[in-house]
Backbone bond lengths (Angstrom), bond angles and torsions (degrees), N, CA, C in turn:
res aa  C-N    CA-C-N  psi(-1)  N-CA   C-N-CA  omega(-1)  CA-C   N-CA-C  phi
1 M - - - 1.456 - - 1.518 109.09 -
2 A 1.314 117.40 168.97 1.421 123.44 -178.53 1.513 109.63 -112.91
3 R 1.308 113.56 163.39 1.459 118.21 178.11 1.487 113.00 -77.98
4 I 1.333 115.99 160.24 1.439 123.70 170.98 1.516 107.18 -114.38
5 L 1.300 115.49 133.92 1.511 119.40 -175.33 1.508 108.02 -116.16
6 A 1.287 116.81 131.27 1.493 124.16 179.19 1.480 109.52 -106.60
7 I 1.322 114.81 146.53 1.429 124.40 -174.65 1.552 108.84 -128.04
8 D 1.350 117.56 117.33 1.501 120.26 170.59 1.491 104.09 -102.97
9 Y 1.331 113.72 91.59 1.499 120.72 -175.01 1.528 111.76 -70.12
10 G 1.361 115.07 134.31 1.428 119.48 175.51 1.513 110.87 -137.79
11 L 1.337 116.64 164.38 1.444 120.63 -174.72 1.565 111.60 -62.97
12 K 1.346 115.36 -39.32 1.452 122.41 -175.38 1.486 109.60 -104.70
13 R 1.356 116.74 -50.60 1.494 124.41 -176.51 1.496 112.00 -122.55
14 T 1.311 116.15 150.96 1.447 121.21 178.74 1.554 106.84 -128.20
15 G 1.341 115.82 126.42 1.427 120.26 177.22 1.565 109.11 -85.30
16 I 1.347 116.16 142.41 1.427 123.00 -178.42 1.485 108.89 -127.61
17 A 1.384 115.18 134.09 1.434 121.41 173.30 1.515 108.19 -134.63
18 V 1.305 115.61 153.40 1.514 121.26 178.68 1.542 109.65 -134.16
19 T 1.365 113.35 161.04 1.428 119.07 169.24 1.511 108.37 -94.85
20 D 1.367 111.90 170.28 1.465 116.69 170.94 1.561 106.21 -78.52
21 E 1.295 118.97 175.40 1.437 120.60 -174.41 1.560 111.25 -66.22
22 L 1.311 119.70 -24.46 1.439 118.42 176.17 1.530 114.92 -84.93
23 Q 1.280 114.50 -2.16 1.500 124.12 176.23 1.547 110.26 64.26
24 I 1.313 116.16 41.94 1.487 123.14 -178.98 1.497 109.69 -105.34
25 I 1.307 117.06 -45.16 1.499 121.05 -172.19 1.545 108.52 -114.36
26 A 1.394 113.66 134.72 1.462 120.64 175.67 1.545 104.61 -101.27
27 S 1.345 115.25 131.71 1.459 120.05 177.39 1.515 109.74 -134.53
28 G 1.340 114.54 143.12 1.438 116.88 172.24 1.475 112.74 -62.89
29 L 1.303 117.35 138.35 1.471 120.01 179.61 1.540 109.96 -105.70
30 T 1.307 119.82 -54.48 1.441 121.89 -179.18 1.510 109.27 -171.10
31 T 1.334 114.52 -177.49 1.463 120.56 167.83 1.508 105.60 -130.30
32 V 1.350 116.39 135.04 1.480 120.97 -177.90 1.506 107.70 -123.77
33 E 1.347 112.61 153.61 1.475 119.21 172.54 1.541 107.67 -61.34
34 T 1.304 116.08 133.36 1.460 120.11 -175.39 1.514 111.97 -56.89
35 D 1.323 117.58 -38.83 1.454 119.72 -176.08 1.503 113.47 -68.52
36 T 1.351 118.52 -8.86 1.450 122.88 176.16 1.553 112.22 -112.22
37 L 1.358 116.67 8.98 1.410 121.04 -173.46 1.536 115.25 -59.92
38 I 1.356 116.76 -49.31 1.478 120.43 -178.34 1.528 109.53 -58.79
39 E 1.309 117.70 -45.57 1.411 121.91 179.19 1.559 113.32 -61.92
40 F 1.342 114.37 -39.55 1.462 119.12 175.98 1.544 109.43 -61.85
41 L 1.325 116.72 -47.92 1.508 121.19 -178.33 1.574 109.11 -61.87
42 K 1.275 117.57 -43.29 1.505 119.01 179.65 1.529 108.91 -60.19
43 D 1.303 116.35 -44.83 1.477 120.45 -178.43 1.563 111.20 -64.33
44 Y 1.335 112.16 -41.36 1.460 115.23 -179.64 1.468 113.92 -65.07
45 I 1.347 116.74 -42.72 1.473 119.91 -178.08 1.512 113.72 -72.08
46 N 1.383 115.88 -14.98 1.454 121.26 172.10 1.511 110.88 -75.42
47 K 1.298 116.59 -26.38 1.474 123.12 -179.86 1.539 115.16 -95.60
48 E 1.298 117.00 -29.27 1.447 124.52 -173.28 1.522 109.09 -132.68
49 T 1.326 115.88 146.52 1.498 120.18 175.16 1.515 110.26 -83.21
50 V 1.341 116.15 119.51 1.450 120.26 -177.94 1.565 107.95 -116.17
51 E 1.294 115.99 125.57 1.452 122.22 -177.69 1.525 112.07 -80.36
52 R 1.332 114.65 -42.27 1.484 118.91 -178.49 1.581 110.22 -160.50
53 F 1.342 109.71 159.92 1.438 118.84 176.20 1.525 106.91 -104.07
54 I 1.318 115.69 139.20 1.486 122.59 172.43 1.532 106.01 -112.64
55 I 1.305 116.38 120.48 1.454 121.64 -177.27 1.521 110.62 -115.85
56 G 1.319 112.68 129.48 1.486 118.23 -179.10 1.502 111.16 -60.54
57 K 1.360 119.01 143.47 1.431 125.15 176.91 1.498 106.67 -119.71
58 P 1.369 117.45 104.57 1.475 118.19 -176.88 1.522 111.20 -77.57
59 K 1.293 117.91 129.54 1.453 124.48 -178.56 1.535 111.41 -120.40
60 Q 1.305 117.46 150.04 1.495 121.15 167.62 1.517 109.32 -79.66
61 M 1.302 115.30 171.65 1.434 119.98 178.67 1.515 112.80 -64.13
62 D 1.324 118.52 -26.58 1.481 121.01 176.76 1.505 113.26 -87.94
63 N 1.330 116.34 14.36 1.510 125.79 178.26 1.499 112.33 72.81
64 S 1.329 123.32 7.75 1.452 124.30 173.49 1.549 106.88 -80.08
65 D 1.362 111.50 161.31 1.465 116.73 179.75 1.550 108.56 -70.52
66 S 1.360 112.93 145.98 1.491 117.46 176.33 1.501 109.73 -82.81
67 E 1.328 116.06 170.61 1.428 123.21 -178.14 1.467 114.46 -55.30
68 S 1.374 115.89 -34.69 1.463 118.51 -173.11 1.574 112.12 -79.44
69 E 1.311 116.85 -6.67 1.498 120.12 -179.11 1.488 109.39 -57.95
70 Q 1.272 118.89 -36.61 1.479 120.96 -176.12 1.517 110.48 -64.39
71 L 1.320 118.20 -42.34 1.465 122.54 172.88 1.520 113.82 -61.35
72 I 1.309 114.84 -39.41 1.461 119.47 -179.35 1.519 109.99 -70.36
73 S 1.332 117.14 -37.17 1.505 121.75 178.37 1.496 110.09 -62.91
74 S 1.370 116.14 -38.30 1.487 119.36 178.67 1.591 109.25 -67.40
75 F 1.329 115.90 -39.75 1.418 120.23 178.48 1.549 109.62 -62.41
76 I 1.312 116.90 -43.82 1.480 120.79 -177.65 1.531 110.49 -62.89
77 E 1.330 117.14 -39.26 1.452 120.39 175.54 1.520 112.19 -60.49
78 K 1.285 118.28 -41.52 1.394 124.10 175.52 1.523 112.38 -66.52
79 L 1.335 116.76 -42.35 1.444 122.33 175.07 1.503 113.54 -58.26
80 K 1.320 114.81 -44.42 1.494 119.81 177.50 1.521 114.56 -59.35
81 K 1.397 114.87 -35.37 1.426 118.67 177.42 1.479 114.91 -76.27
82 E 1.318 113.79 -39.36 1.519 121.06 -174.54 1.517 111.47 -80.09
83 I 1.321 119.37 -38.45 1.455 123.22 -176.89 1.546 108.38 -130.91
84 P 1.279 118.63 67.89 1.480 120.23 -173.43 1.516 113.94 -72.96
85 S 1.322 117.91 -13.92 1.505 121.35 -174.87 1.558 111.71 -79.84
86 I 1.307 116.72 -15.16 1.473 119.27 -176.37 1.544 109.14 -109.16
87 P 1.366 116.64 117.51 1.450 118.58 180.00 1.541 109.44 -74.05
88 F 1.337 116.43 166.85 1.435 120.38 -179.84 1.519 109.48 -138.39
89 E 1.310 119.17 159.14 1.435 128.05 175.77 1.502 107.63 -133.34
90 R 1.293 115.65 153.71 1.490 122.80 178.89 1.621 106.97 -104.24
91 V 1.296 113.03 144.20 1.456 118.84 174.67 1.541 109.48 -133.33
92 D 1.273 116.93 133.80 1.449 121.95 175.88 1.528 110.86 -55.42
93 E 1.310 116.45 125.29 1.443 120.24 -176.10 1.527 112.62 -113.27
94 R 1.312 116.53 20.81 1.477 119.31 178.28 1.543 108.19 -58.28
95 F 1.266 116.21 138.72 1.428 126.54 173.26 1.525 112.81 70.39
96 T 1.333 120.70 4.98 1.474 117.57 -179.14 1.510 115.05 -67.29
97 S 1.356 115.34 -33.94 1.515 115.22 177.29 1.525 109.77 -67.69
98 K 1.299 119.10 -40.93 1.443 120.26 176.67 1.518 112.96 -65.88
99 M 1.292 117.48 -38.34 1.435 121.68 173.72 1.527 112.54 -62.84
100 A 1.385 114.65 -40.54 1.471 118.72 179.22 1.506 109.61 -63.78
101 F 1.305 117.20 -43.94 1.473 120.35 -178.01 1.506 108.24 -64.15
102 Q 1.321 119.56 -42.26 1.452 120.51 178.96 1.495 112.18 -65.13
103 T 1.322 117.09 -33.17 1.488 122.75 176.21 1.519 108.91 -61.55
104 M 1.356 115.93 -41.48 1.430 122.63 -178.93 1.535 110.23 -63.86
105 I 1.344 116.92 -43.34 1.465 122.06 176.03 1.514 111.19 -62.90
106 D 1.363 116.19 -49.03 1.456 121.75 -178.22 1.521 111.01 -60.94
107 S 1.295 119.90 -30.98 1.448 122.64 -175.74 1.514 111.91 -86.29
108 G 1.386 114.88 -2.58 1.484 118.66 172.75 1.498 113.46 91.56
109 L 1.294 119.20 12.80 1.515 118.49 179.53 1.521 108.76 -68.96
110 K 1.329 111.80 142.83 1.438 119.03 178.49 1.482 111.09 -71.89
111 K 1.327 115.85 165.30 1.482 121.15 -172.88 1.557 110.44 -62.56
112 K 1.329 116.04 -37.52 1.474 120.75 177.41 1.510 109.61 -61.00
113 Q 1.312 117.26 -46.05 1.474 121.84 179.62 1.546 113.09 -65.62
114 R 1.306 116.95 -30.12 1.471 119.93 177.95 1.458 114.15 -76.24
115 R 1.357 118.32 -10.43 1.465 121.68 174.21 1.505 112.39 -82.22
116 N 1.324 117.52 -4.32 1.457 123.45 179.50 1.532 109.09 -73.47
117 K 1.358 117.57 97.10 1.453 121.61 -173.91 1.566 107.83 -67.33
118 A 1.305 121.25 -28.98 1.407 123.14 -178.89 1.521 109.96 -63.77
119 L 1.346 115.28 -38.46 1.458 120.60 -178.84 1.523 109.17 -70.68
120 V 1.359 116.94 -37.82 1.483 121.20 174.13 1.566 110.54 -57.36
121 D 1.296 112.96 -43.91 1.503 116.65 -179.26 1.513 110.60 -65.99
122 E 1.283 118.52 -41.83 1.509 120.91 178.66 1.554 110.51 -63.77
123 I 1.323 115.85 -41.18 1.470 117.77 -177.90 1.535 107.69 -71.78
124 S 1.309 118.69 -34.40 1.467 121.95 178.58 1.521 108.24 -63.05
125 A 1.328 119.87 -45.00 1.482 122.66 175.51 1.502 110.63 -57.68
126 T 1.341 118.63 -39.94 1.406 121.01 177.66 1.532 114.02 -62.65
127 I 1.309 113.53 -42.98 1.475 119.89 177.86 1.529 110.03 -64.07
128 I 1.303 119.76 -39.06 1.460 122.77 177.51 1.508 108.76 -61.51
129 L 1.344 117.15 -46.05 1.450 122.51 -178.49 1.534 110.26 -65.16
130 Q 1.320 118.11 -45.91 1.446 118.75 177.78 1.514 111.94 -60.60
131 S 1.317 117.39 -37.22 1.526 119.20 175.20 1.503 111.49 -60.46
132 Y 1.331 115.01 -44.88 1.445 118.81 178.77 1.572 112.68 -61.38
133 L 1.319 116.43 -46.41 1.432 121.11 178.16 1.504 112.58 -62.15
134 Y 1.288 116.16 -40.20 1.488 118.45 178.17 1.570 113.87 -66.69
135 N 1.306 116.64 -31.66 1.466 120.95 -177.78 1.529 113.13 -94.36
136 K 1.278 119.24 -6.99 1.508 116.18 -174.60 1.512 112.31 -81.51
């Protein structure tokens, strides 16, 4: 089997998480600068077999799209052109940042470590991927 890669897209940074090859465990991979995201993904899929991308879909409490959805839609159009061979799915990412922060607290990270926004993004991508795996 191939890996599934999740993307928590952000204006400055993007969190990345992947599954193991059996698609059982979701693990944080890294956080990349968003302007280098496509190049990172191309490089990664040259090294690892990726079956699909999971991309977070930010929603408001009333289920409408959030402001950042327009940026993500532009990224998706670019992704379809640059890496057309890998399909993608969207997953509701409401509350993932809050859940990531709570995960950091629960795991005993000190206040200084919890300020690391890159780590929050990576954990958020992992939560998005776990949600997808749980519901597939």
